[in-house]
C-alpha positions in Angstrom: 1.8 22.3 19.4 -2.3 22.6 18.8 -3.9 19.2 18.2 -5.0 20.3 14.8 -1.7 21.5 13.7 0.1 18.4 14.6 -2.8 16.1 12.8 -2.1 18.9 9.9 1.6 18.3 9.4 0.8 14.3 9.5 -1.3 14.7 6.8 1.2 16.3 4.8 3.5 14.2 5.8 1.9 11.0 5.0 0.5 12.2 1.4 4.2 13.0 0.2 5.3 9.3 2.0 2.4 8.0 0.1 3.0 8.9 -3.1 6.9 6.8 -2.9 4.5 4.1 -1.9 2.9 3.9 -4.9 -0.7 6.0 -3.5 -1.7 9.2 -4.8 -1.5 11.9 -2.3 -4.7 12.6 -2.5 -5.8 9.0 -1.4 -2.8 9.2 1.2 -3.9 12.5 2.4 -7.4 10.6 3.0 -5.6 7.9 4.7 -3.6 9.5 7.1 -7.1 12.1 7.7 -8.6 8.6 9.0 -5.4 7.6 10.9 -5.8 10.7 12.7 -9.7 10.7 13.4 -10.9 9.6 16.3 -14.2 8.6 15.2 -15.1 6.8 11.2 -15.4 10.4 9.2 -18.3 10.8 6.1 -17.4 12.3 2.8 -18.4 15.8 3.2 -16.5 15.9 6.3 -13.4 14.6 4.6 -14.2 16.3 1.5 -14.3 20.1 4.0 -11.4 18.7 6.1 -9.0 17.9 2.6 -10.9 20.9 0.5 -10.9 18.2 -2.4 -13.7 17.3 -5.1 -16.5 14.8 -4.6 -15.3 12.8 -7.4 -11.7 13.0 -5.9 -12.9 11.8 -2.3 -14.8 9.3 -3.8 -12.5 8.0 -5.7 -9.7 7.4 -3.6 -11.8 6.3 -0.8 -12.6 3.4 -3.0 -9.1 3.1 -4.0 -7.9 2.6 0.0 -11.2 0.4 0.4 -10.3 -1.8 -2.4 -6.1 -1.6 -1.0 -7.4 -2.7 2.7 -7.2 0.0 4.3 -10.1 1.6 4.9 -13.6 -0.2 6.4 -16.8 1.4 5.7 -19.1 1.6 8.4 -22.5 2.0 9.4 -24.2 4.1 12.3 -27.0 3.4 14.0 -29.3 6.0 13.1 -28.1 7.4 10.5 -27.8 7.1 5.8 -24.5 8.1 5.2 -22.2 6.1 5.3 -19.0 6.5 7.4 -15.2 5.7 7.0 -12.6 4.6 9.0 -8.9 3.8 9.3 -6.4 1.4 11.3 -4.1 2.6 13.3 -1.7 -0.3 13.6 1.1 1.0 11.6 2.4 -2.6 11.6 -1.1 -3.4 10.0 -1.1 -0.8 7.7 3.0 -1.6 6.6 1.4 -5.5 6.4 -1.6 -4.3 4.3 1.2 -2.4 1.5 3.1 -4.6 1.1 0.6 -7.3 0.1 -0.7 -5.0 -2.5 2.1 -4.0 -3.7 3.5 -7.4 -4.2 -0.1 -8.4 -6.1 0.3 -5.4 -7.9 4.2 -4.9 -8.6 5.7 -7.8 -8.7 3.5 -10.6 -9.6 2.4 -9.2 -12.9 6.1 -8.6 -13.2 7.5 -12.7 -12.1 4.4 -13.7 -14.5 5.1 -11.6 -17.1 9.2 -13.3 -17.2 8.2 -16.2 -16.4 6.5 -16.5 -20.2 9.5 -14.9 -21.5 11.6 -17.4 -21.0 10.1 -19.7 -23.9 12.1 -18.3 -26.3 12.7 -20.2 -29.1 15.9 -19.1 -30.9 19.1 -20.8 -30.6 21.2 -17.2 -30.7 23.7 -16.2 -28.4 21.4 -12.9 -28.0 18.0 -14.7 -27.6 20.1 -17.1 -24.8 21.2 -14.1 -23.4 17.8 -12.6 -23.4 16.6 -16.3 -21.3 19.8 -15.7 -18.8 18.3 -12.2 -18.4 14.9 -13.4 -17.9 15.3 -15.8 -16.0 17.9 -13.6 -13.2 15.1 -11.4 -12.6 12.6 -13.9 -11.9 15.4 -15.4 -9.4 14.9 -12.1 -7.8 11.3 -10.7 -8.2 11.1 -14.8 -6.5 13.0 -14.2 -4.1 11.6 -10.6 -3.1 7.6 -12.3 -3.6 9.1 -15.0 -0.7 10.3 -12.4 1.5 7.6 -9.6 0.8 4.7 -13.2 1.8 7.3 -13.6 5.0 7.3 -10.1 6.8 3.2 -10.2 5.5 2.2 -13.3 7.0 4.6 -12.6 10.3 4.6 -10.9 13.7 6.5 -7.4 14.9 8.6 -10.0 17.1 9.7 -12.3 14.0 10.4 -9.6 12.0 12.4 -6.7 14.7 14.5 -9.7 15.7 15.6 -10.4 11.9 16.2 -7.1 11.7 18.4 -7.1 14.6 20.5 -10.0 13.0 20.6 -8.7 10.1 22.1 -5.1 11.5 24.1 -6.9 13.9 
C-alpha cells in the first residue's frame, strides 16, 4: 500500500470514528489529516486535500482548536496560519474525554442536581427525586472516573485496565 492511500484510509476511518465521539465527520477528518501529516498545514492545503469549502474548513479548525486537539503555528516569513495536531494517541484520548465530560456530563450533573429540589410530597414527586438522585450518583461516579483517566498517566491506566480484565 502506498503512503497516500494509507493516509486516505486513516482519514476515512478516523472521520467515521469521530462521529461516535461526538465530533462531526469533517472535523474528525481534518484532525486525522493533521495527525497523519508530518508538517503543519495551511487552511488551503486542508481544503484542497479534503475537498471542502473554506467556511467548512475554518469552522471545523476553530472547533478543533476549542477542543484542544489542534494548535495554530506561525512559520517564520509566512503570513498564512499553519495548523498541527498532536500525535500522541494517549493525549488525544484524554483531551477528548476531558472535552466530552465538560460539554456533556457536567451540564447533565448540574441539571439533575437542580431537579432534586421538587417541592411536592406526592408519590410521583418522591419517585422522581429518587430517580434524579440515582442519575446524579451515576453521573458523579462516571465524572470521577473520567477525571482520574484525564489526570492519569499511561502506566496507571493500563495497570487498572488489566486488573479489571483479570
